[in-house]
Every structure is written in structure tokens, then in C-alpha cells.
C-alpha positions in Angstrom: 46.1 -29.5 33.7 46.2 -30.2 30.1 43.1 -31.6 30.2 41.6 -28.5 30.9 43.3 -26.8 27.4 41.4 -28.5 25.0 37.9 -26.9 27.3 39.6 -23.8 27.8 40.1 -23.3 23.7 37.1 -23.6 24.0 35.8 -21.3 25.8 38.3 -18.8 24.1 36.8 -19.8 20.6 33.2 -19.1 21.5 34.6 -16.1 23.1 35.5 -15.0 19.9 33.0 -16.0 18.3 30.7 -13.7 19.9 32.4 -10.2 20.8 33.2 -10.4 16.2 29.1 -11.8 16.1 28.6 -8.4 18.2 31.1 -6.3 16.6 29.5 -7.6 12.6 25.6 -6.8 14.5 27.1 -3.1 15.5 28.7 -2.7 12.2 25.9 -3.6 10.4 23.5 -1.0 12.0 25.3 1.5 12.2 26.0 1.4 8.3 22.2 1.6 7.7 22.8 5.1 9.1 23.3 8.4 7.6 20.3 6.6 5.9 18.6 8.9 3.0 14.8 7.7 1.2 12.1 9.3 -1.3 8.9 10.3 1.4 5.0 10.7 -0.7 5.9 13.7 -3.0 9.2 12.1 -4.0 11.5 15.0 -1.7 14.3 13.4 -1.5 15.2 13.5 2.3 18.5 12.2 4.2 18.5 11.0 8.6 21.7 11.0 9.5 21.2 8.9 13.0 18.1 6.0 14.3 15.4 8.4 14.6 14.8 8.6 18.3 13.1 11.9 19.9 10.3 12.5 16.6 8.0 14.9 16.1 4.4 13.8 14.5 2.6 16.8 12.3 -0.2 14.3 12.7 -1.5 12.6 15.9 -3.5 10.5 13.2 0.1 9.0 12.7 0.6 7.4 15.7 -1.1 4.9 14.5 1.4 3.8 11.1 4.2 3.6 13.8 2.1 1.7 16.5 1.9 -1.6 13.4 5.6 -1.9 13.6 6.5 -1.1 15.9 5.7 -2.0 20.1 6.5 1.4 21.9 5.4 4.0 19.5 5.2 6.3 22.2 8.5 6.3 23.6 9.7 8.2 20.4 7.1 11.2 20.6 9.3 14.1 21.8 6.3 16.0 20.1 3.2 15.3 18.5 -0.1 17.5 16.8 -3.2 17.5 18.7 -5.5 16.0 15.7 -5.9 12.6 17.1 -7.0 14.0 20.4 -9.6 16.0 18.9 -11.3 14.5 17.1 -11.1 11.1 17.9 -10.5 11.1 21.5 -11.0 7.2 22.2 -8.3 6.6 20.3 -5.9 8.5 22.8 -7.6 7.4 26.1 -7.0 3.2 24.2 -2.9 4.7 23.8 -3.0 6.5 27.4 -3.7 3.0 29.0 -0.7 1.3 27.6 1.5 4.2 27.3 0.3 6.3 29.9 4.2 8.7 29.6 1.5 10.1 26.1 -0.4 12.6 28.4 3.3 14.5 28.9 3.9 14.4 25.0 4.1 18.1 24.8 1.4 19.0 21.6 2.4 21.1 18.3 0.0 23.0 17.0 -3.8 24.3 18.2 -5.4 20.5 17.4 -6.6 21.3 14.0 -3.3 19.8 12.5 -1.9 22.6 10.2 -1.6 25.4 12.9 1.5 23.8 14.3 3.0 26.4 16.8 7.2 27.6 15.8 6.9 28.4 18.8 6.3 25.0 21.1 8.6 23.1 17.8 11.8 26.0 18.8 11.4 23.9 22.5 11.9 21.0 20.9 15.1 18.7 20.5 14.0 16.3 17.5 15.6 14.5 15.4 13.1 14.0 12.8 9.7 15.1 11.8 7.0 13.1 9.9 4.0 15.3 8.2 1.2 14.0 6.5 1.0 14.8 2.5 -2.4 17.6 3.4 -0.3 19.3 5.9 2.8 19.4 3.5 0.8 21.0 0.9 -0.6 23.8 3.5 1.8 27.2 4.2 2.2 26.3 7.8 3.3 22.7 6.7 5.5 24.6 3.7 6.8 26.8 6.6 7.2 24.4 9.3 9.3 22.4 7.0 11.5 24.8 6.2 12.2 25.6 8.9 12.5 22.2 10.2 15.8 21.3 7.8 16.2 24.4 8.3 17.8 24.3 11.9 19.5 20.4 10.5 15.9 18.3 11.6 15.3 16.3 8.3 11.1 15.9 7.3 9.4 12.8 5.8 6.0 13.6 4.4 4.1 10.4 4.2 0.5 9.7 2.5 -2.4 7.5 3.9 -5.3 9.6 2.2 -4.8 11.1 -1.0 -3.2 8.1 -2.7 -4.3 4.9 -0.3 -4.1 1.7 -2.4 -0.6 2.5 -3.4 0.9 4.2 -1.2 0.3 2.8 1.9 2.1 -0.5 1.8 5.2 1.6 0.2 5.1 4.0 3.2 4.9 1.3 6.0 7.7 -0.1 3.9 8.9 4.0 4.7 8.8 4.1 8.2 9.5 0.2 8.7 13.1 1.2 6.8 13.8 5.0 9.0 12.7 2.9 12.0 14.8 -0.1 11.7 11.3 -2.6 11.5 12.0 -3.9 8.1 10.5 -7.2 8.4 7.6 -5.9 10.3 6.2 -3.2 8.3 6.8 -5.6 5.3 4.6 -8.0 6.8 1.3 -5.2 7.0 2.5 -4.4 3.9 2.1 -8.1 2.3 -1.0 -9.1 4.2 -2.7 -5.4 2.9 -1.6 -5.9 -0.3 -2.9 -9.6 -0.1 -6.3 -8.8 0.4 -6.4 -6.1 -1.9 -5.2 -8.4 -4.7 -8.1 -10.3 -3.1 -10.9 -7.6 -4.3 -9.4 -6.6 -7.7 -9.2 -9.7 -9.0 -12.7 -10.4 -8.5 -14.1 -7.7 -9.7 -12.0 -8.0 -12.6 -13.4 -11.3 -13.0 -16.9 -10.2 -12.9 -17.0 -6.4 -13.1 -21.1 -6.0 -14.0 -23.5 -4.7 -12.3 -21.5 -1.8 -10.7 -24.2 0.1 -8.3 -24.2 3.8 -8.0 -23.1 4.3 -4.8 -23.5 7.5 -2.7 -20.5 8.1 0.1 -22.0 11.3 2.3 -19.4 12.3 5.0 -20.3 13.5 8.1 -24.6 13.6 7.6 -26.4 16.3 8.9 -30.3 16.5 9.3 -30.0 19.5 7.9 -28.2 19.8 4.9 -28.0 17.2 1.8 -25.2 16.1 0.4 -21.5 16.1 1.5 -20.4 13.5 -1.5 -16.9 11.2 -1.4 -15.2 11.9 -5.0 -13.1 9.8 -6.6 -10.1 10.4 -4.7 -8.6 8.8 -0.5 -11.3 6.8 0.5 -13.7 7.6 -2.3 -11.7 4.4 -4.6 -11.8 1.8 -2.9 -16.3 2.2 -3.6 -14.0 1.6 -7.6 -12.1 -1.0 -7.3 -14.6 -2.6 -4.7 -16.9 -2.4 -8.0 -19.2 0.3 -7.4 -19.8 3.4 -9.2 -19.5 6.4 -7.6 -22.0 9.2 -8.4 -20.0 12.1 -8.1 -17.1 11.0 -10.7 -17.4 13.1 -13.5 -18.9 15.8 -11.3 -17.2 16.7 -8.5 -13.1 17.4 -8.2 -11.6 14.2 -7.0 -11.1 15.1 -3.1 -15.8 15.5 -3.6 -17.5 18.4 -3.2 -21.4 18.7 -1.4 -24.4 17.4 -4.5 -27.7 18.7 -3.6 -30.3 16.5 -2.2 -32.1 17.3 -6.3 -29.5 15.4 -7.6 -29.6 12.6 -5.3 -33.0 11.7 -5.8 -32.0 11.9 -9.9 -29.4 9.8 -9.2 -31.5 7.4 -7.2 -28.4 5.5 -6.3 -28.2 1.8 -5.4 -26.2 2.5 -1.8 -25.5 4.9 0.3 -23.2 5.2 2.6 -22.9 7.4 6.1 -19.1 8.4 7.8 -19.1 9.7 10.7 -16.4 9.9 13.4 -17.7 9.0 17.7 -20.7 11.0 19.3 -21.6 12.2 16.7 -19.2 15.3 17.0 -19.7 16.2 13.4 -23.2 14.9 11.9 -25.7 12.6 13.1 -23.9 8.9 13.0 -22.1 8.2 15.4 -19.5 5.3 15.2 -15.8 3.7 15.5 -13.8 4.3 18.8 -15.4 3.1 21.7 -19.1 3.4 19.9 -21.4 0.1 20.1 -23.0 -1.7 17.5 -26.5 -0.3 19.3 -25.5 2.9 19.3 -23.8 2.7 15.9 -27.0 0.8 13.4 -29.6 3.1 16.0 -27.8 7.2 14.5 -27.4 5.6 11.1 -31.4 4.9 11.1 -31.5 8.6 12.6 -29.3 9.6 9.5 -31.4 8.5 6.6 -34.3 10.2 8.0 -32.8 13.3 6.6 -36.2 14.1 3.8 -33.0 14.0 0.7 -32.8 10.4 1.9 -35.9 9.2 2.4 -36.7 7.6 -1.1 -34.0 7.0 -2.1 -33.7 3.3 -3.5 -30.7 2.4 -1.3 -33.5 3.2 1.7 -36.3 1.5 0.6 -33.3 -2.0 0.0 -31.8 -1.0 3.0 -28.4 -1.3 1.4 -27.6 1.8 4.1 -24.1 1.8 5.8 -22.0 3.0 8.2 -18.3 3.9 8.0 -15.5 5.4 10.1 -14.6 8.4 8.6 -11.0 8.2 9.5 -9.9 5.5 7.4 -8.9 7.9 5.7 -5.8 8.9 7.7 -4.5 4.9 8.8 -3.4 2.1 6.7 -6.5 0.5 8.0 -8.5 1.9 5.6 -8.1 -1.7 3.7 -10.5 -3.5 6.5 -12.9 -0.6 5.1 -11.7 -1.8 1.6 -13.5 -5.2 2.8 -16.1 -3.4 4.1 -17.2 -1.9 0.8 -16.7 -4.9 -1.2 -19.2 -6.7 1.0 -21.5 -4.5 0.7 -21.1 -3.3 -2.9 -20.9 -7.0 -4.4 -22.6 -9.1 -2.0 -22.5 -11.9 -4.7 -18.5 -12.3 -4.8 -17.8 -11.0 -1.3 -20.1 -13.8 1.3 -16.4 -15.2 1.9 -15.0 -11.8 2.8 -15.5 -11.0 6.7 -13.1 -7.6 7.1 -13.5 -8.3 11.3 -11.4 -11.1 10.8 -8.8 -8.7 9.3 -9.0 -6.1 12.2 -8.7 -9.5 14.5 -5.7 -9.5 12.5 -4.4 -6.2 12.3 -4.8 -6.5 16.2 -3.3 -9.8 17.1 -0.2 -9.4 14.7 0.3 -5.7 14.5 -0.9 -3.6 16.7 0.8 -2.2 19.6 -3.3 -1.2 21.1 -5.9 -3.3 19.8 -8.7 -1.0 17.6 -12.0 -1.4 20.0 -15.5 -0.5 18.3 -17.2 -0.3 15.8 -16.2 1.0 12.5 -19.0 -0.7 10.0 -22.0 -1.0 9.9 -25.3 -2.6 8.7 -28.5 -1.1 8.8 -30.2 -4.3 8.0 -28.5 -6.6 10.8 -27.1 -9.2 8.9 -28.2 -12.5 8.9 
């Protein structure tokens, strides 16, 4: 009997240590809550407990959640249909991986800002997440007031207004809220490292600065809606380009007539659009092949205002998925811009390799399709 006593004592000690560790872990987890965070627009928001029933004001923010959480759909109690309406191919990719997404109630008419208060009333959410552009609208402001009034905290996130600085911060914010800090910080550092490389090379050799027209959703019968210096337009500058809209249009961008485009004669032309050419002549994005994207890009530059541009004559013509302006994958767009605008500095940069790494390390649902394309195939 005496020989068993040390063994029994060891077992009791081990069990005691396990219980103590479990208690310490539980206490630490509970110690995170309630949590107070500062959102994208400077609002201090108190979140009582770890969110398990989230309302997504913009469906595109599901992409951000999917980069840090293995099953983001399990967190949703309601969401906007804007991503499903604008890019159904992404929705289908999520549906194949997470079939339950089909049963998540839609809180709007699919246009984004038109939040349905009747639907919000029926859902038992514990957190609302709105995009910054929604928070600026009257329906968005009323939704924030309504939700906070019934005890549902609302956090505003921003992946498009000031993406260079806000994207890593927003990922860390979401990581903290979802208790996925390590994954979120890893993505933020991935983003910051690639951005720093671009900035450092341009700072070391800022010239030349070719003139760029980035044309959103080009159409055969009009010219042109140019991105301004905000959003994706910001990436033109950090990649070493001069934006045709700078000093001429508001920060978000606006219409430039054909005469102004021909007079400016840009060195580089970048068209942005979505799959199927839903809003314009170019078809690009999830589910689109390289051949389809390149062929529709070639048709895009047949517009009379574009055919005589220096960019077209020199075949410095490119296409980009427009909805990089709403998701944290925008760093891949920045790399594509760098290779187009300053090929002398970024011949070794490979946006596809970066997207592959995102798919491998972070994405719960891989991003497949053609998100950028060159009129002239790379050698």
C-alpha cells in the first residue's frame, strides 16, 4: 500500500494543477469582458460579452471576419445582401463552405444603406458592425441610434476611406472583439510589411511619376469616372503614380469628360469593375477567367475617348476588381499598382503570390478568379 501513496499523490497534484490552469484560463477569458473599444470613427463602444450573434451592416465585412475566424458565418444573426447582390460569386463560395449562410436573415434590400428596422426588431443580436460609409448615411445613423437604444452595441469599421492606415488597425480591432488577436495581428503585420516595402522603394527613387487614370466601371457610351485620392486612389500615390484626379476632383473622385482625358493624355489606364460586367464593359473578379478579363478589357479601350491615349498606344492598360475598395485584401491591389506604375522598381513583386499566401494562411474561404489583369500578357 505504501508504494501506491506517492503515485496517488502525484495524480492528485496533477489534477489540482489542471483544475488551477483551467480556472486561470477561464478567469482570464472572463476578464476580457466587458470590453471597451474605439471604432473607426472614434466612438468608444462598450461590449458586455464575447459576441455570438452579430449583425453585419455590409456583407463585404464577412471577408474581414473570414480572415481571422475559421467559421465566420456561425457568428451571424443577420447581414446585408450587398455582397451577395454585387458579387454573387463570393457569396456562392461562402455558401459552398458554410451552407448555413443561406439561412441568415437579410437586414436590407441588398443595396447596403437601406437597413430594415422591421427585420432588426426580430433579431436578437449582441453586436452590430457597420461600414464607415453606412454610418455616414441617414439610415445608418438611425440604425446606430436604434440598436444602441435597445442595448446592442455598434462598432463602425473602415476598409475603404483611409485604407493604408485603417486596414491593419481594423483587423486588430476585430481580432480583439472576437478574441482572435493572434490571427488578426498576423494579418496586420503581413499587410504592414508589404506596404512598407512599397513605400521604402518609392521613397528611395520617387521619379518618374507617370500619370494614371483609374476609371471605375467604364462604359462604352461615357467617359470617365475617375477615382480620386481617397480609397483605392490612395494606392496610386504610394505606388509612385500621379492621379489624374488630384487637385481636380473631390477626394472620392468624380466624372472627367473625354476632352479632359485626351488633353491630359495619361501614361497608364486602369479600369475597375466586377464579374460579368454588371456595371460596365469590363468583367473581372471572382469566378472570372484571365481570358474573359483580358478580352473585355480590350473591348473597354475601344471607346472613342480612350483609343488615342498614350496609355493605350503603349499598351499600359490594366484591369482591377473594383471591390478591393471594401475589403482588407486591398494590399494585393497595392502590389498590382506598384508593378504597373513602377515596373523598374517592382519587377520582383508578385501579387498572385501574396494572394496565395492569404488563401493559405488566413482565408476561411479561398479567393479564386481574376482580380487584376494586363492588356498585354506578361512575358
